[in-house]
Structure formats: C-alpha cells, structure tokens
MILO-295255 format. One line per 10 residues: number of its first residue (from 0); their letters; for each residue x, z, y of C-alpha. Coordinates in steps of 0.25 Angstrom, whole numbers. Layout:
residues N
NUM> A> X Z Y ~ ... .
end
This chain:
residues 678
0> MMNFKSTLWA> 17 326 279 ~ 29 333 282 ~ 27 345 292 ~ 36 352 301 ~ 36 363 311 ~ 42 362 325 ~ 53 371 329 ~ 51 375 343 ~ 62 381 352 ~ 60 383 367 .
10> LAFACVAVSC> 69 380 378 ~ 66 385 392 ~ 70 377 404 ~ 68 380 419 ~ 54 381 422 ~ 47 375 434 ~ 32 376 436 ~ 25 363 441 ~ 10 360 440 ~ 3 347 440 .
20> SDDVEDGLDN> 3 347 456 ~ 16 355 457 ~ 9 367 461 ~ 14 380 455 ~ 5 391 453 ~ 7 406 451 ~ 0 406 437 ~ -13 409 429 ~ -25 414 436 ~ -19 410 450 .
30> NEGNELNGPT> -31 410 459 ~ -22 404 470 ~ -20 391 462 ~ -22 378 468 ~ -36 374 466 ~ -34 360 464 ~ -23 362 454 ~ -30 374 446 ~ -24 387 442 ~ -10 386 435 .
40> TYMKVTISST> -2 393 425 ~ 12 391 419 ~ 17 387 405 ~ 31 383 400 ~ 31 371 390 ~ 42 368 381 ~ 41 353 378 ~ 46 348 365 ~ 46 333 361 ~ 42 331 347 .
50> PTTKATGGEE> 50 324 336 ~ 46 312 329 ~ 47 304 316 ~ 40 295 307 ~ 40 285 296 ~ 29 291 287 ~ 15 295 292 ~ 14 309 298 ~ 19 316 310 ~ 34 319 307 .
60> GDNPLGEIGD> 40 306 303 ~ 53 304 297 ~ 61 316 303 ~ 54 328 307 ~ 66 332 316 ~ 64 319 323 ~ 74 315 333 ~ 78 319 347 ~ 79 306 354 ~ 85 302 368 .
70> VSEYKVNDVT> 84 311 380 ~ 74 302 386 ~ 65 303 375 ~ 63 318 375 ~ 65 322 389 ~ 53 328 396 ~ 52 326 411 ~ 38 331 413 ~ 27 338 406 ~ 12 339 407 .
80> VILYKNKADG> 6 350 400 ~ -9 351 397 ~ -16 363 391 ~ -29 361 384 ~ -40 370 376 ~ -51 366 367 ~ -65 372 368 ~ -64 380 356 ~ -50 386 358 ~ -49 401 361 .
90> DDVVTSFNKE> -39 408 370 ~ -27 407 361 ~ -31 395 352 ~ -29 380 355 ~ -35 370 345 ~ -31 355 344 ~ -31 347 356 ~ -42 337 355 ~ -51 328 363 ~ -59 339 368 .
100> SKLVAAGYKD> -47 348 373 ~ -49 353 387 ~ -36 351 396 ~ -36 364 404 ~ -22 364 411 ~ -10 354 414 ~ 3 355 420 ~ 15 346 423 ~ 30 348 424 ~ 41 339 427 .
110> GIAQMETSNE> 56 340 430 ~ 58 346 415 ~ 72 349 411 ~ 78 341 400 ~ 74 343 386 ~ 82 349 375 ~ 84 343 361 ~ 85 349 347 ~ 85 345 333 ~ 72 352 331 .
120> IWHSRTTATV> 59 345 328 ~ 55 347 342 ~ 68 342 348 ~ 67 342 363 ~ 61 353 372 ~ 60 357 386 ~ 53 368 394 ~ 45 367 407 ~ 35 376 414 ~ 23 369 418 .
130> TITVTDPEQA> 12 374 427 ~ -1 373 421 ~ -13 369 430 ~ -27 373 425 ~ -37 361 424 ~ -49 368 418 ~ -55 378 428 ~ -61 386 417 ~ -47 389 412 ~ -41 393 425 .
140> NSFDGKTYGI> -42 408 424 ~ -41 409 408 ~ -27 403 404 ~ -21 417 402 ~ -18 419 387 ~ -25 407 382 ~ -18 396 374 ~ -19 381 377 ~ -15 369 370 ~ -4 360 377 .
150> IAVTNLGGSN> -3 345 379 ~ 10 341 385 ~ 15 328 390 ~ 28 324 395 ~ 34 314 405 ~ 21 309 411 ~ 29 308 424 ~ 20 316 433 ~ 8 326 434 ~ -1 315 438 .
160> VLCDRIKADD> 0 308 425 ~ -8 318 417 ~ -7 333 422 ~ -14 330 435 ~ -25 323 428 ~ -28 334 419 ~ -28 344 431 ~ -38 335 438 ~ -47 335 426 ~ -45 320 424 .
170> INTGAELANF> -40 323 410 ~ -46 335 404 ~ -49 333 389 ~ -40 331 377 ~ -46 317 375 ~ -42 313 389 ~ -28 318 388 ~ -26 312 374 ~ -31 299 378 ~ -22 298 390 .
180> LQVNAWNKTN> -15 285 389 ~ 0 286 392 ~ 4 272 395 ~ 19 275 396 ~ 25 284 384 ~ 39 284 391 ~ 47 279 403 ~ 61 279 407 ~ 58 288 419 ~ 49 299 414 .
190> GFVMSTHNDT> 53 298 399 ~ 43 299 386 ~ 29 304 387 ~ 27 314 377 ~ 14 322 373 ~ 10 334 365 ~ 12 332 350 ~ 7 342 339 ~ 19 346 329 ~ 11 353 319 .
200> YSGPVSIFDK> 8 344 307 ~ -1 353 298 ~ -13 346 302 ~ -17 333 311 ~ -18 342 324 ~ -11 354 328 ~ -9 362 341 ~ 5 366 344 ~ 7 366 359 ~ 0 377 366 .
210> VTLKAGTNAT> 1 388 376 ~ -5 402 380 ~ -5 403 395 ~ -3 417 402 ~ -7 422 416 ~ 3 424 427 ~ 14 416 421 ~ 25 409 430 ~ 35 399 427 ~ 44 410 420 .
220> NAPTASVHVE> 34 416 411 ~ 25 405 408 ~ 21 403 393 ~ 29 392 385 ~ 22 382 376 ~ 29 372 368 ~ 24 357 368 ~ 28 346 359 ~ 27 332 364 ~ 30 318 358 .
230> RLAAKIRINE> 33 305 365 ~ 22 296 366 ~ 32 284 363 ~ 38 280 351 ~ 52 274 349 ~ 57 263 340 ~ 72 262 336 ~ 80 254 326 ~ 92 259 317 ~ 102 250 311 .
240> ADDITDFIYT> 102 252 295 ~ 114 259 289 ~ 119 247 281 ~ 116 237 292 ~ 126 232 303 ~ 121 225 316 ~ 107 224 311 ~ 112 212 301 ~ 105 212 288 ~ 107 204 275 .
250> VNKGEETEAK> 95 197 268 ~ 96 195 254 ~ 88 187 244 ~ 91 193 230 ~ 106 193 228 ~ 108 182 239 ~ 111 185 253 ~ 101 177 261 ~ 104 180 276 ~ 108 190 287 .
260> VRLNQVAIVN> 99 195 297 ~ 103 201 310 ~ 93 209 318 ~ 96 206 333 ~ 84 212 341 ~ 72 220 339 ~ 60 222 348 ~ 48 231 346 ~ 35 224 346 ~ 21 229 350 .
270> KLTSGTYLLK> 26 241 358 ~ 13 247 363 ~ 14 249 378 ~ -1 252 383 ~ 0 267 381 ~ -2 279 371 ~ -11 291 371 ~ -5 303 377 ~ -7 312 365 ~ -5 307 350 .
280> RVTSQLTDGY> -18 305 343 ~ -20 302 327 ~ -32 300 319 ~ -38 310 309 ~ -32 309 295 ~ -36 297 287 ~ -39 296 273 ~ -27 289 269 ~ -15 281 275 ~ -23 268 274 .
290> SDLPADATND> -35 271 282 ~ -41 264 293 ~ -40 269 307 ~ -52 278 310 ~ -61 272 320 ~ -66 285 326 ~ -56 290 337 ~ -63 303 339 ~ -56 309 328 ~ -42 306 333 .
300> LLLGNELAGN> -33 318 334 ~ -26 321 347 ~ -12 326 345 ~ -14 323 330 ~ -3 321 320 ~ 0 310 311 ~ -4 313 296 ~ 3 307 283 ~ -1 308 269 ~ 9 312 257 .
310> EGIALNYVID> 15 298 257 ~ 18 298 272 ~ 7 288 275 ~ 0 291 289 ~ -14 297 288 ~ -19 295 302 ~ -17 286 314 ~ -10 288 327 ~ -19 283 337 ~ -14 275 350 .
320> PWTRAKENIT> -24 271 361 ~ -26 257 355 ~ -25 260 340 ~ -40 259 338 ~ -42 248 348 ~ -32 240 339 ~ -42 240 328 ~ -50 230 336 ~ -40 218 336 ~ -31 213 325 .
330> PNESNLADRD> -20 207 333 ~ -16 193 332 ~ -10 182 340 ~ -23 178 348 ~ -28 192 351 ~ -16 200 357 ~ -23 200 371 ~ -35 207 365 ~ -26 217 358 ~ -19 220 371 .
340> GLEGANLTSP> -34 222 377 ~ -37 233 368 ~ -40 246 376 ~ -35 260 372 ~ -45 270 367 ~ -49 283 374 ~ -39 282 385 ~ -38 292 397 ~ -37 285 410 ~ -30 279 418 .
350> STDATLSYDN> -27 269 407 ~ -41 269 400 ~ -41 253 399 ~ -27 252 393 ~ -25 241 384 ~ -16 239 372 ~ -2 233 376 ~ 11 230 369 ~ 25 226 372 ~ 31 215 363 .
360> DFDGENYAKM> 18 210 357 ~ 20 205 343 ~ 14 191 347 ~ 19 177 351 ~ 20 163 348 ~ 32 166 339 ~ 42 177 336 ~ 53 171 345 ~ 44 170 357 ~ 38 183 355 .
370> WNDFSGVVDL> 52 190 354 ~ 56 183 367 ~ 44 191 374 ~ 49 204 369 ~ 55 216 377 ~ 63 227 373 ~ 71 219 362 ~ 83 226 356 ~ 96 221 351 ~ 100 225 338 .
380> SSNNDATFPL> 112 217 332 ~ 119 218 346 ~ 118 233 346 ~ 130 235 338 ~ 134 248 345 ~ 120 253 346 ~ 116 268 342 ~ 105 268 332 ~ 94 270 331 ~ 92 259 342 .
390> HLAYTQENTT> 81 261 352 ~ 71 250 352 ~ 59 254 360 ~ 49 265 364 ~ 34 262 362 ~ 21 268 362 ~ 12 272 351 ~ 5 261 343 ~ -4 263 331 ~ -15 255 324 .
400> SLKMQKNGYS> -24 256 312 ~ -19 252 299 ~ -25 239 299 ~ -21 235 313 ~ -6 238 309 ~ -3 223 314 ~ 9 216 321 ~ 0 215 334 ~ -1 230 335 ~ 10 237 328 .
410> TGALFKATYF> 24 240 334 ~ 35 234 328 ~ 50 229 329 ~ 53 214 329 ~ 67 211 325 ~ 74 197 330 ~ 85 194 320 ~ 94 183 316 ~ 93 178 302 ~ 106 172 296 .
420> PKKWAVTKTI> 103 165 283 ~ 115 164 274 ~ 110 150 269 ~ 100 140 273 ~ 94 127 266 ~ 101 114 272 ~ 100 100 269 ~ 113 98 260 ~ 112 84 254 ~ 105 73 263 .
430> VSGTTIGKVE> 97 64 255 ~ 104 51 251 ~ 97 39 247 ~ 86 42 237 ~ 92 56 234 ~ 85 70 237 ~ 94 78 246 ~ 97 94 245 ~ 93 106 253 ~ 101 117 250 .
440> ADDIDYNGDE> 105 131 254 ~ 118 132 262 ~ 126 143 269 ~ 125 144 284 ~ 136 143 294 ~ 135 154 304 ~ 149 153 311 ~ 150 138 314 ~ 161 137 304 ~ 160 132 290 .
450> EGTGYDDIGS> 147 131 283 ~ 141 145 279 ~ 151 154 286 ~ 148 165 295 ~ 137 171 288 ~ 145 184 283 ~ 150 186 298 ~ 136 187 304 ~ 135 199 313 ~ 129 205 326 .
460> STVVPTDFKF> 136 194 335 ~ 133 182 326 ~ 127 171 334 ~ 120 159 326 ~ 123 146 331 ~ 114 141 343 ~ 107 131 334 ~ 106 140 321 ~ 92 139 315 ~ 86 139 302 .
470> YVYEGNVYKD> 72 137 296 ~ 64 144 285 ~ 55 136 276 ~ 48 143 264 ~ 57 155 265 ~ 70 147 265 ~ 80 145 276 ~ 84 131 281 ~ 94 125 290 ~ 85 115 297 .
480> YEAIFNEFVW> 72 107 296 ~ 80 97 288 ~ 82 105 276 ~ 68 110 275 ~ 62 96 277 ~ 72 90 267 ~ 70 100 257 ~ 55 98 258 ~ 56 82 257 ~ 66 81 247 .
490> TQQEPLDGQA> 58 90 238 ~ 46 81 240 ~ 55 68 237 ~ 62 73 225 ~ 53 64 216 ~ 60 52 223 ~ 74 57 221 ~ 83 46 216 ~ 73 36 216 ~ 79 22 220 .
500> DVTIYSYTDF> 74 17 234 ~ 66 29 237 ~ 69 36 251 ~ 71 51 251 ~ 67 57 264 ~ 75 68 271 ~ 74 75 285 ~ 84 66 291 ~ 76 54 289 ~ 65 59 298 .
510> TDTNIENIKV> 74 63 309 ~ 73 54 322 ~ 86 46 319 ~ 81 42 305 ~ 66 42 305 ~ 65 28 311 ~ 71 23 298 ~ 58 26 290 ~ 46 18 288 ~ 33 25 290 .
520> ADFFNHLLAE> 27 18 279 ~ 39 21 269 ~ 37 36 273 ~ 22 37 270 ~ 25 30 256 ~ 35 40 253 ~ 33 52 244 ~ 37 62 256 ~ 25 57 264 ~ 16 65 254 .
530> FSDPFGYIDY> 21 78 258 ~ 20 88 270 ~ 34 94 274 ~ 36 108 280 ~ 37 103 294 ~ 25 93 294 ~ 33 81 297 ~ 28 72 286 ~ 14 75 290 ~ 18 72 304 .
540> LKEKYDTDKD> 22 58 300 ~ 10 56 292 ~ 1 61 303 ~ 8 51 313 ~ 8 39 304 ~ -3 41 293 ~ -14 40 304 ~ -25 37 294 ~ -21 49 285 ~ -21 41 272 .
550> GKYDSSDANF> -6 46 268 ~ 0 32 271 ~ 5 24 282 ~ -1 10 282 ~ -9 0 291 ~ -21 10 292 ~ -12 19 300 ~ -12 18 315 ~ 1 11 321 ~ 5 6 307 .
560> AENKLFDAND> 17 -3 306 ~ 22 -7 292 ~ 37 -5 295 ~ 34 7 305 ~ 46 16 305 ~ 46 31 310 ~ 51 33 324 ~ 60 43 330 ~ 48 51 335 ~ 43 54 321 .
570> AIDGNDFLTD> 56 62 318 ~ 55 75 311 ~ 65 81 321 ~ 57 74 333 ~ 48 80 344 ~ 36 72 340 ~ 36 79 327 ~ 42 93 331 ~ 32 96 341 ~ 30 111 345 .
580> ERKGKINAVV> 17 111 338 ~ 24 106 325 ~ 36 115 327 ~ 26 127 327 ~ 20 122 314 ~ 34 119 308 ~ 39 133 312 ~ 27 139 304 ~ 32 133 291 ~ 48 131 294 .
590> LPYDGGVCYY> 52 144 302 ~ 64 142 311 ~ 74 152 314 ~ 81 148 327 ~ 94 155 328 ~ 91 163 315 ~ 82 172 323 ~ 71 179 315 ~ 61 191 318 ~ 57 203 310 .
600> PYWIRHASNN> 46 211 313 ~ 44 226 309 ~ 32 234 311 ~ 36 249 314 ~ 31 259 304 ~ 26 272 308 ~ 21 278 295 ~ 25 269 283 ~ 18 269 270 ~ 30 263 263 .
610> IPTKMSVMEF> 21 252 258 ~ 26 238 264 ~ 14 231 262 ~ 3 241 265 ~ 0 247 279 ~ -4 262 281 ~ -9 270 292 ~ 1 271 304 ~ 11 263 296 ~ 14 254 308 .
620> AIVRNNIYDM> 13 262 321 ~ 20 268 333 ~ 17 283 336 ~ 23 291 348 ~ 35 299 347 ~ 40 291 335 ~ 53 285 333 ~ 53 272 325 ~ 66 270 319 ~ 69 256 312 .
630> TVTGISGLGL> 79 253 303 ~ 80 239 297 ~ 87 241 284 ~ 86 226 278 ~ 80 213 280 ~ 73 205 269 ~ 72 191 275 ~ 71 182 286 ~ 63 185 298 ~ 52 178 306 .
640> SGAEKPDPSK> 55 165 313 ~ 54 165 328 ~ 44 154 326 ~ 35 162 319 ~ 23 169 325 ~ 20 184 326 ~ 7 189 320 ~ 1 200 326 ~ -10 201 316 ~ -1 204 304 .
650> DDEEDKYYFN> -1 217 298 ~ 12 226 300 ~ 15 227 285 ~ 13 216 275 ~ 20 210 263 ~ 32 203 270 ~ 42 212 277 ~ 55 209 283 ~ 63 222 283 ~ 63 236 280 .
660> VEIYVKNWVV> 63 246 292 ~ 65 261 291 ~ 58 268 303 ~ 60 282 306 ~ 51 289 316 ~ 57 303 323 ~ 59 318 335 ~ 54 308 340 ~ 47 305 326 ~ 56 295 319 .
670> RSNSGIIL> 49 285 310 ~ 58 277 302 ~ 56 262 299 ~ 69 261 291 ~ 72 252 279 ~ 66 240 287 ~ 68 227 279 ~ 66 215 288 .
end
C-alpha cells in the first residue's frame, strides 16, 4: 500500500473564544468558573479537510494529492472539539481512540472564517480559537501540561447537536461518540459534516490529532493543534471519454458496425439516506481479499484505516450502521419492505431505532416504470456545454459483505439511452401462393427520407419518429412482430415450400382482416399446428378450439362446426389475444424497445480487483470522503428493455457486462471507475 506524509502549514485567522454555552472564562484553574458549565481553558484549532482518492483497496486511492473541490465542499462554518484520554495514558501520552476512551472536555465555535486552499495533500485549512469546557470533574484542576487526543466535527449547525450533550455527560465514552448516527451528512445551509480522520498509514490505527494544554492561557496565547477531518458524504461524478462526443458510442460486431448508442440521462440508484456513523470504522485485517465479513463487531477499529494487499485488493471492511444487518436479508423483489425494516447497529440516541432507507430503490415492475419514479436524474447528451466532470450526486456511506454485494443494496448508476440499430430484420418478400417468403436485414431510415438514410447524422439532437420501435428476439433486432412471426413460421413450413395446393401461412393471414378466411379445421390439419411460436399465438388458437386437448379439431370439441371459420376476435393483433397478461409473457421472450430506449446499470466500484467475474472485499461500496468518477469509454451491446424487470437479488458482478467504466476516487479521495464498457 502506498504511504504518504501530510505536509502541514498553518494559517492564523482572527480568534474569538466561544464556549458551548457562549460563556467565556478566564482560563485554566479558574475557581470562578460557571459551576454548571465547568472550568474552561482555551485552545486554537487549525482545521484541515482531508484529501480523498480510490480505485484500489487502501486509504489513498488513485491520487494522493486528491482534489480541492468546490468552496461549499470544504467550507467550515462551525467546529465541535472533543478531548479524550484513555485510562493507561500518561500526562504526555495519548493512545488510540477506542470504545473505552473517556471524553473529558468539549468546545464549540461558529462564525469561522473562510478556509484557504492549496495543492498540498491537506488542501484546505482554517484556524479558530475554541473555549474548551471541562466535562470530567476529576480533570478540572489537572489540565496544565497534559496531552489529550482530539476529535473534531464540523458543520453540525449548533452546540446543542453534540457539544452540549458531551458537557451534560449524555455522551461520555468513545463508543457513544463513534456510534452517534449523523442522519444528514450535508445540507445547503450549513455545508458538509466532517469528522476526524487519521492520516498516518503505517498501521491500522494511529493518533495524529492531539493538544497539550497550558494553564493561564487566553485567546491570544492558547496552544494550537491541527485536526484533520474528512467528509461523511461521498460524491459521484461522470466524465466524457476523450474520443467520445455528446455521449454517443458506436457498437461494433467484428468488422461490422451494428449500432450507435446515445446515453441520454443517468440516475444514481440505492443512495443510502438513513444515516452514517459520526466516525469512520473498519474491521481488523482479514486473511485475504476474499474473506467473509467478521461476525464479531467488538474488534472493529474506530478511526481505523482501510488496508490493501500487494495487488490493491482490500483487506478489511468499512462498516456502516447497517453493514452487518444486511447479512440477514438477501434482497429480492418480495422482501424489500423487510430490508427497509433493518435497524442500525450500536446507535447512540436520539436515533437508536433508525431503519435502513434508500433513495431510488433498484426495484419495480419494470425498468421503464422504475425510472419514472426516480429523482435526481441528470441529462447527459443535452449537456453539450457542461464542464466535466459533471456532478451527479452526493450520497452516504454504503457497504456490505462480499456475499451481499447485490443489486438491492449496492449504489450504482443507471443510464437511460437511445439505441440506434443500423439494420433490422424485416419481411422483404411476402408469401405468394405456395412459396415461402423472406425475412432479411435492411437499413433503417432515421430521417423520414429514403430508406436507410440518416444513420450517419445521428447526434445529440436526433429525435426518433414517434412510432419508432423495434423488438429483440434471440439476440436479433426486428422491425416488428410480423418479421419475427414470419421468420419462425416460414422456417417451420419449409418442407411445404413449392408443393401444389398447399397453403403457406404468414403473419398477415392471422390479422383481423384476413383470419376470417381460414377454416379452423384446415389450420389444425396443417403442419404449423404442431409448433409453438415465440408469441404463444398458435397455442392460444389450440387452447380455444381444441377443447378436448387431442391435437385436432373435430366433433369431440365443444362448439364444433365442420366449416367453422376463425373470427376477427381470434386475430394475432387483436385484444382477445394481446391481453395485458399475455403481453407480459411475450415481453419476457420478445423484448420491445419503445423509441429505441434501453437501460444500462453500472454498479460503482470502490476497490476493484480487476477480475470482471469475481467479487472481492469492498469491491462494490461507497465510502465517506471519496469521489467516484465514472468515464464510459465504450458500449459493447444493446441495453435492457424498459419491459424487463430489475432483480435486486443479482450479484453486482457476473459474466455479462455492458460497458467499461473508469472510476477515480480523490482530496476528496478520488476513485476512478474509468474504461466503463456498457
């Protein structure tokens, strides 16, 4: 795993001392202090927002320098500072923050000046003086010259959220602080909540942020400490590939051009909204990158770091409040209500009964209806003047075990696209007399002019005709039901080709204008009646007229009439046959693409093992303070039909994939999902 050292440089801004209750005391060992608030002392805190990066396992990600980000993403409006000690710590020693750590003091400061930025690893910094109020009476007269560990949290929006609760002894241990459920990781008013992050990667846990307090200090001569914080939120973005314009891709089959695909929109699915732990936690090191999630949570490391092996494969899990609860339910279309009833583990009030929730659940009757319920949809092809990378969403930490990396849990991107086939199969020669007709490939007309024109001019503004639709059967693109049915029935009737006085049936014979010319008995005596077509139409006719199920139509069948003709209600294009139930069954075999619309799901990788068909630890996950940058570099084939049904139980990685995505995760940590082939 790549190590790097933080370069710290300090800035000092105007310092104003404010305690949790806005009472300013004179300093340490002040016997005149407010008894309710406790004795106080001063310290200056320089707040540095951490870099972020990822694509392989481990802490640094793709780019150790990370990325500065927008002003709103690193601005600090307020800070809560918490001091802690462990039982075994000496006066000048602070050991790792853990569940048993004692919270001995707290302070809060708002109205902080704007942060500065740089290209250093810790890229943004600001300094504020915070009045620290003693919460542990045993420590009241013994601060002088002693060293304490620091936990800092920014942008909580008020001292009442956390500082006052620590002072009131409501939250007084490391476990209670770490288990604090922060429901909102960011908001437009107060910015991004950030909390302490360890930046030394020589081991699983390290202590970096600490302060040695002094007696008799004031706002001017208060000791200064640097704290390093990271955002509780993650960010998802998309880039346009270097050789791609307007998100339009060419699909090739061997040497032949098969289609063009235009990615029109994208939505982030399974965005966890129910909350995140205030402090990052990880499991202890695993034996390898393909190990199960440890069942025992007592060994989780608070403020621990992500670890990786020599090949960049993750060697531990990042834990969110629901990671272990997700082990209890394999999500599927029938149990998502139970999934959403999963309670978070080890939560500190007031949200001890919080249950799992997502925005844009990957679930629905079909892709088209699921998409219509989504929020936060971002246009792609119409963003011709966009500055890339294009922001898609902020989201909360969302992790699972290796075996639960399923579509019903993992955060992903769903792309809505228009697929423009170059050719489709059409009925070229209608059957004549006793001769078999032909279904052949033909160029598609996209501009309402001559047949086969307009394909080369497809662009971001191309609008398909209102009635444009194609169907896919056994991997081939057809213009309509007629071409599919004809290809099937003509293949079955080939033994009859050219025989005198033998009827060759085609799709048009069974439409409402022609079916009344066919005798029921003649059809049942025909070779075609021995088969079942892709639509189930022949079986429908047999079910209706062969009531005794003996494979023929005769006097033993109900309502038999020797010269009975089919009626218009029996038509292949009629409502009696094309019921909603039967349309659903047909769509499962013959996939419709209304307007050429299709869908491409992509499950966002946190730590790829670069093996497309084998999942590893933390491969599919969202982790705080990471940027997940996606770049679709190519599309390999046709996406999913709007009539297909999403399956929450599917593994995130399988033999079939649609596109390559490069993901970079950054300062912020940037994780690259690049080279996405859809």
